[in-house]
LOSE-599042 format. One line per 10 residues: number of its first residue (from 1); for each residue x, y, z of C-alpha. Coordinates in steps of 0.001 Angstrom, whole numbers, plus 500000, padded with zeros to 6 digits. Layout:
% residues N
NUM = X,Y,Z ~ ...
END
This chain:
% residues 526
1 = 499986,499997,500004 ~ 501708,503254,501143 ~ 505039,501454,501602 ~ 505096,500178,497998 ~ 503602,503304,496378 ~ 505936,505742,498064 ~ 509370,503987,497896 ~ 509196,502446,501355 ~ 512754,501039,501451 ~ 514147,504574,501304
11 = 512073,505877,504236 ~ 513953,507362,507188 ~ 511608,505624,509640 ~ 510104,502363,508327 ~ 509758,500170,511408 ~ 507246,497448,510797 ~ 506243,498509,507285 ~ 508289,495822,505512 ~ 506547,493035,507474 ~ 502933,492538,506316
21 = 502272,490115,509155 ~ 502948,492791,511793 ~ 499756,494442,513090 ~ 499282,497762,511319 ~ 498971,499681,514601 ~ 502562,498706,515514 ~ 504102,500322,512454 ~ 505972,503584,512630 ~ 503780,506654,512252 ~ 500492,504798,512510
31 = 498029,506113,515114 ~ 495222,503795,516108 ~ 493957,505686,519145 ~ 490850,507773,518961 ~ 491986,511383,519018 ~ 490027,514470,519742 ~ 489061,516645,516815 ~ 490452,520127,516565 ~ 489246,522163,519497 ~ 490079,525422,521215
41 = 493708,524348,521614 ~ 494354,524688,517907 ~ 496276,522652,515347 ~ 498901,521467,517815 ~ 496478,519443,519914 ~ 495698,516929,517209 ~ 499356,516124,516657 ~ 499997,514877,520178 ~ 499623,511205,521146 ~ 496426,510291,522932
51 = 496301,510145,526716 ~ 495810,507553,528069 ~ 497936,505348,525689 ~ 496351,503281,522958 ~ 494612,500142,524236 ~ 496010,496822,523132 ~ 492915,495988,521098 ~ 493031,499195,519017 ~ 492824,498378,515295 ~ 491398,501294,513338
61 = 493896,503696,511699 ~ 492788,507154,512726 ~ 496048,508922,511918 ~ 499213,508733,509804 ~ 502082,510837,511020 ~ 504936,510301,508578 ~ 506415,513739,508289 ~ 510095,514251,507243 ~ 510402,510624,506248 ~ 512161,510841,502842
71 = 509021,509667,501033 ~ 508596,510017,497248 ~ 505771,509201,494916 ~ 502335,510349,493766 ~ 499583,510984,496316 ~ 497021,509492,493920 ~ 498781,506122,493778 ~ 497597,505055,497270 ~ 494340,503097,497663 ~ 492821,505605,500080
81 = 489519,503744,500218 ~ 491060,501252,502707 ~ 491876,504072,505111 ~ 488917,506380,504478 ~ 486419,504949,506980 ~ 488601,505776,509985 ~ 491299,508248,508966 ~ 491051,511634,510725 ~ 494637,512879,510545 ~ 497167,512859,507708
91 = 500546,514501,508398 ~ 503037,514095,505536 ~ 505015,517349,505910 ~ 508563,517654,504623 ~ 508660,514823,502103 ~ 508922,514785,498304 ~ 505441,513642,497469 ~ 503965,514963,494237 ~ 500996,514576,492036 ~ 498060,516735,491115
101 = 495069,517544,493283 ~ 492855,516979,490233 ~ 494269,513494,489675 ~ 493839,512740,493381 ~ 490184,513684,493103 ~ 489650,511910,489740 ~ 490900,508582,491100 ~ 488516,508741,494026 ~ 491175,509349,496678 ~ 489759,512547,498024
111 = 486208,511247,497975 ~ 487323,508338,500176 ~ 488598,510721,502903 ~ 485222,512083,503912 ~ 486095,511853,507662 ~ 489490,513553,507360 ~ 489823,516555,509669 ~ 493515,517378,509529 ~ 495554,517409,506285 ~ 499148,518590,506468
121 = 501410,518206,503441 ~ 503643,521245,503665 ~ 506994,521296,501820 ~ 506117,518656,499229 ~ 505568,518828,495474 ~ 501816,518952,495065 ~ 500451,520664,491969 ~ 497042,521665,490669 ~ 494296,523903,491999 ~ 492785,524088,495484
131 = 489206,523573,494370 ~ 489208,519751,494633 ~ 490164,519984,498284 ~ 487049,521939,499139 ~ 485094,518682,498725 ~ 486447,517280,502012 ~ 483392,517941,504190 ~ 484912,517528,507664 ~ 488283,519181,506994 ~ 489180,521543,509849
141 = 492869,522200,509071 ~ 494469,522416,505615 ~ 498244,522930,505719 ~ 499866,522930,502252 ~ 502570,525562,502537 ~ 505493,525508,500103 ~ 504124,523274,497390 ~ 503312,524190,493794 ~ 499565,524671,494187 ~ 498369,527173,491591
151 = 495277,529025,490508 ~ 493193,531561,492355 ~ 491825,531121,495873 ~ 488365,529505,495570 ~ 485732,531421,497548 ~ 484290,528075,498630 ~ 487392,527486,500708 ~ 486504,530433,502943 ~ 482818,529576,503221 ~ 483534,525895,503899
161 = 481651,525897,507167 ~ 484116,523732,509111 ~ 487631,524827,507979 ~ 489420,526760,510716 ~ 493115,526688,509871 ~ 494396,527449,506370 ~ 498182,527641,505655 ~ 499127,528107,501998 ~ 502322,530171,502280 ~ 504821,529870,499406
171 = 502463,528591,496667 ~ 502152,530412,493295 ~ 498409,531057,493660 ~ 498049,534534,492193 ~ 494751,536297,491872 ~ 493081,538499,494484 ~ 492138,538136,498103 ~ 488472,536967,498236 ~ 485959,538994,500214 ~ 484792,535773,501860
181 = 487873,535887,504073 ~ 486264,538660,506090 ~ 482588,537678,505862 ~ 480484,535959,508488 ~ 480189,532827,506335 ~ 483784,531943,507257 ~ 484734,530190,510482 ~ 488440,530423,509757 ~ 490684,531398,512649 ~ 494109,531436,511082
191 = 494801,532285,507413 ~ 498388,532187,506129 ~ 498796,533501,502553 ~ 502339,534882,502607 ~ 504285,534877,499343 ~ 501443,533519,497241 ~ 501454,536124,494429 ~ 498323,537918,495530 ~ 497571,541127,493609 ~ 495122,544009,493829
201 = 493955,545451,497091 ~ 491971,544399,500101 ~ 488486,543394,498851 ~ 485499,545686,498959 ~ 482731,544242,501094 ~ 479038,544485,500164 ~ 476959,547129,501993 ~ 475766,545915,505367 ~ 478117,542908,505370 ~ 478548,541114,508660
211 = 482224,540545,509459 ~ 483668,537153,510306 ~ 483527,536514,514034 ~ 486438,534050,514319 ~ 489264,535357,512196 ~ 492119,536126,514600 ~ 495260,535765,512429 ~ 495818,536948,508851 ~ 499196,536880,507070 ~ 499248,538316,503540
221 = 502878,539447,503619 ~ 505306,539368,500677 ~ 502689,539771,497966 ~ 501800,542593,495566 ~ 498809,544028,497411 ~ 498238,547714,496756 ~ 495836,550447,497801 ~ 494900,551454,501309 ~ 494004,549707,504510 ~ 490192,549340,504517
231 = 488297,550661,507507 ~ 486566,547327,508120 ~ 489943,545932,509336 ~ 489502,548093,512438 ~ 486082,546475,513120 ~ 487341,542916,512597 ~ 488404,540839,515556 ~ 491903,540370,514241 ~ 494549,539801,516885 ~ 497399,539639,514352
241 = 497704,541250,510925 ~ 500832,540906,508820 ~ 500752,542798,505543 ~ 504467,543495,505350 ~ 506444,543711,502091 ~ 503573,544843,499814 ~ 502885,548164,498107 ~ 500114,549438,500407 ~ 499674,553183,500610 ~ 497603,555761,502438
251 = 497341,556498,506149 ~ 497804,554011,508965 ~ 496070,556223,511534 ~ 492469,554982,511082 ~ 493449,551363,511828 ~ 495491,552285,514893 ~ 492861,554669,516182 ~ 489925,552266,515917 ~ 491066,548641,516321 ~ 490831,547385,519920
261 = 491663,543699,519258 ~ 495107,543964,517635 ~ 497980,542358,519491 ~ 500428,542298,516531 ~ 500444,544684,513621 ~ 503181,544251,510997 ~ 503166,546634,508061 ~ 506890,546748,507271 ~ 508121,547821,503829 ~ 505095,549464,502269
271 = 504343,553084,501255 ~ 502082,554004,504176 ~ 502099,557673,505191 ~ 500645,560085,507661 ~ 501253,560198,511382 ~ 500667,557875,514305 ~ 497509,559086,515993 ~ 497642,560576,519487 ~ 494757,558337,520612 ~ 495203,554579,520137
281 = 492394,552119,520673 ~ 494672,549070,520382 ~ 495765,549097,524036 ~ 496712,545398,523868 ~ 499463,545851,521269 ~ 502533,543730,521906 ~ 504331,544230,518591 ~ 504083,547220,516275 ~ 506197,547176,513102 ~ 505771,550221,510836
291 = 509345,550300,509581 ~ 510330,551172,505984 ~ 507345,553389,505212 ~ 506807,557112,504717 ~ 505424,558043,508108 ~ 505788,561636,509321 ~ 505186,563740,512404 ~ 506218,562893,515935 ~ 505549,559901,518178 ~ 502539,560349,520427
301 = 502912,560056,524195 ~ 500413,557174,524244 ~ 503102,554771,522955 ~ 504722,555089,526333 ~ 501579,553992,528150 ~ 500884,550745,526235 ~ 501588,548302,529003 ~ 501800,545229,526816 ~ 504152,546726,524201 ~ 507225,544560,523728
311 = 508581,545454,520261 ~ 508388,548881,518534 ~ 509935,549028,515059 ~ 509890,552388,513284 ~ 513240,552441,511442 ~ 513637,553873,507961 ~ 510875,556480,508157 ~ 513031,559561,507349 ~ 510230,562032,507959 ~ 509572,560986,511532
321 = 510902,563699,513801 ~ 511011,564882,517391 ~ 511900,563023,520571 ~ 510850,559672,521937 ~ 507895,559647,524366 ~ 509225,560292,527818 ~ 507430,557267,529325 ~ 508673,554807,526692 ~ 510015,551709,528458 ~ 508937,552928,531906
331 = 505302,551880,531942 ~ 505435,548835,529656 ~ 507207,545549,528954 ~ 509345,547048,526174 ~ 512265,544782,525187 ~ 513247,546169,521796 ~ 512678,549293,519717 ~ 514359,550696,516644 ~ 514266,554289,515334 ~ 517340,554221,513110
341 = 516963,555920,509742 ~ 514516,558520,511057 ~ 514867,562237,511732 ~ 514064,561811,515397 ~ 516336,563749,517785 ~ 516449,564601,521453 ~ 515990,568266,522399 ~ 519285,568177,524378 ~ 522481,566178,524029 ~ 523524,563127,526035
351 = 521723,561190,528756 ~ 519588,564209,529616 ~ 517772,563943,526291 ~ 516915,560239,526661 ~ 513697,558887,528249 ~ 514341,557821,531884 ~ 514137,554121,530890 ~ 517217,554556,528646 ~ 520850,555309,529295 ~ 524092,555628,527398
361 = 526568,552780,527859 ~ 530034,553333,529271 ~ 531793,551520,526452 ~ 531960,552765,522887 ~ 532041,550991,519518 ~ 532948,552028,515963 ~ 530095,553352,513913 ~ 529681,553071,510158 ~ 532430,555686,509833 ~ 535061,552948,509914
371 = 538202,552583,511947 ~ 538690,556334,512320 ~ 535335,556659,514078 ~ 533293,558139,515379 ~ 533370,555762,518354 ~ 530118,556280,520200 ~ 528358,554770,523221 ~ 525222,552718,522676 ~ 521804,553540,524065 ~ 520384,550665,526094
381 = 517229,550059,528060 ~ 517872,550012,531797 ~ 515877,546779,531876 ~ 518437,545185,529539 ~ 516483,545293,526281 ~ 518029,546149,522918 ~ 517699,549540,521275 ~ 518283,550540,517655 ~ 519238,554211,517776 ~ 521742,556380,515937
391 = 524139,558668,517911 ~ 522462,561410,515882 ~ 519549,561171,518360 ~ 521675,562191,521363 ~ 523761,564680,519360 ~ 526898,562464,519257 ~ 527511,563091,522967 ~ 530611,561263,524237 ~ 531624,560254,520696 ~ 535318,560320,519924
401 = 537655,559836,516956 ~ 540634,557561,516799 ~ 544085,559060,517593 ~ 545303,560970,514564 ~ 541789,561863,513417 ~ 539657,564986,513903 ~ 535847,565230,514191 ~ 534017,567191,511546 ~ 530366,568209,511914 ~ 528173,568469,508858
411 = 525061,570635,509346 ~ 522525,568955,507065 ~ 520109,571850,507345 ~ 522458,574277,505692 ~ 524834,571830,503961 ~ 527654,573674,505713 ~ 530680,571791,506990 ~ 532550,573112,509990 ~ 535614,571761,511649 ~ 534962,571630,515314
421 = 536700,571342,518627 ~ 539381,568773,519473 ~ 538671,565073,519255 ~ 536496,563782,522035 ~ 534028,566663,522152 ~ 530397,566108,521200 ~ 528460,567767,518452 ~ 525961,568917,521017 ~ 528505,571440,522232 ~ 529584,572686,518842
431 = 526963,572354,516175 ~ 523441,573293,515328 ~ 520303,571247,514743 ~ 520562,568537,512068 ~ 524342,568119,512124 ~ 526140,564796,511873 ~ 529645,563831,512934 ~ 532372,562033,511004 ~ 536115,561675,511466 ~ 538925,562632,509053
441 = 542689,562065,509346 ~ 544678,564941,510808 ~ 545762,567054,507870 ~ 542863,565673,505875 ~ 540425,567602,503651 ~ 541233,571315,503462 ~ 544743,571108,504847 ~ 546637,570610,501649 ~ 548324,567500,503030 ~ 547801,563973,501865
451 = 548172,560830,503930 ~ 551458,558940,503219 ~ 551523,555756,501222 ~ 551846,552435,502963 ~ 555282,550767,502784 ~ 553924,547895,500738 ~ 552552,550289,498148 ~ 556012,551899,497818 ~ 557657,548457,497441 ~ 555198,547492,494671
461 = 555780,550754,492807 ~ 559626,550455,492965 ~ 559588,546782,491985 ~ 557290,547494,489085 ~ 559548,550281,487827 ~ 562608,548049,487945 ~ 560809,545313,486049 ~ 559782,547741,483324 ~ 563282,549209,483066 ~ 564826,545718,482755
471 = 562355,544785,480065 ~ 563181,547902,478085 ~ 566949,547268,478224 ~ 566470,543662,477158 ~ 564385,544778,474166 ~ 567068,547259,473046 ~ 569762,544612,473452 ~ 567831,542192,471300 ~ 566925,544615,468551 ~ 570182,546607,468104
481 = 572208,543902,466172 ~ 569280,543382,463826 ~ 569049,547106,463077 ~ 572823,547319,462264 ~ 572633,544317,459950 ~ 569558,545692,458159 ~ 571169,549055,457479 ~ 574341,547393,456145 ~ 572324,545193,453781 ~ 570299,548147,452601
491 = 573373,550209,451808 ~ 574670,547477,449488 ~ 571500,547590,447424 ~ 571576,551344,446780 ~ 573318,552869,443727 ~ 576575,554728,444258 ~ 576069,558177,445676 ~ 572583,557426,447093 ~ 571686,559481,450158 ~ 568482,558871,452173
501 = 568924,562160,453892 ~ 569072,564039,450530 ~ 566247,561839,449104 ~ 568233,561010,445928 ~ 571698,560479,444416 ~ 574501,563033,444805 ~ 577134,562943,441937 ~ 580154,565175,441877 ~ 581876,565767,438519 ~ 585254,567407,438209
511 = 586110,568709,434688 ~ 589299,570350,433728 ~ 589896,572476,430634 ~ 593219,573484,429322 ~ 591825,576860,428308 ~ 590399,577421,431657 ~ 593632,576639,433255 ~ 593551,575121,436672 ~ 590149,576510,437440 ~ 587553,573799,438099
521 = 583855,573769,438736 ~ 581345,571321,439985 ~ 577773,570633,439145 ~ 575081,568923,441189 ~ 572725,566634,439364 ~ 569526,565633,441177
END
């Protein structure tokens, strides 16, 4: 059966499968205990062995748990009818099983699994559309992440009536997000659609639509969703929304100002704009990630009063300005926040400009300026949590340059560059608002001096010159005899009196005449 169809001898765990006489309930991965259906505990409950242990007379196969077992083959090649009457759980994650969902349905395999409640085949090679799987009437969990399932999301999947957990991350589905995800006809609790090729925006709901009452987790990250965040998201009962790495635009304020159920909100790497509202309804927030957007304005004081807040990620929003809320980290469980890549800055330099829950460390470390510096302290939470902050925020207080280097402060507001006080002083004492600090070698830009070359550079230059000189002398030595021989041979071929310099022959005639006496004359013939 399964053993023969799916290359049993190559399985990682195959205890008992090669021996037909062995009771089926004693084979590896076979569950013959009655297990509870999916309840309030979620997907994990159904994966645990029953308690108390299986009785000795148990015979019906209610579950197959053969995940990560080096299995290959086609899902449609198994005679599922023999397992269908009792099978409730099928966990085949992390294998290399392939085949089409359409072929699985056409051969009667899916129709045989009418009692199946839990189907998990993540990280396999399944192909075909999702529609055939909607015919499983008792299916409560469908986990098919990272296969090759294609085609749009069928609306029937979200109005299934029983399905509660849907995980399809990493499949090339394409198409748009169905409105049924958010409508009352759905009993889904968790929906995972990350990296599935979704396009378009959040769906428009019909007038007077009643929102789903169970949806608590929605992940549509790493797609191509565009447009704004619809207002009905604030009325939904979502505890976690992840729409990171899309192209969403528009303000984020309405969602933050109205949603009271959100515990996690991840909108990283979009084009959202506007400010964070001063009045937040989501008092239960534990993680807020708005990094890599186009937010502006200042941070409201209410962020410091969210008692459950653990992570606050706002980096790479250049238009965010002003100081951190004074109560940040004092009245909540904050463990990590990041405001790098923003225009946020304390009103005064050093520790005095930080919220009371933060301090500057005693030690310093090199910044992105390189080995010359600046070497700056880090800001840390007094509770021990990590902070992502640039020394720009505290005006480069206590930042130094390496010996032999001088700090230079660049005022970004006026694009003016001013050399400042000796190394070791902070920009808070010397520069104006918006300046940044970097280090240059003594006698660097503007001094007319250039740093000396390293010894190994000098050695390479001298060695290279000697090699070129030797090559030139060798070439002359080789060519000189040939040139002499050539000129001698050429001279023998020329007529008497030939001159290359005169471009012709020069003949001198001397004639004497008795009448002329001893007087002679010469004539040049060209």
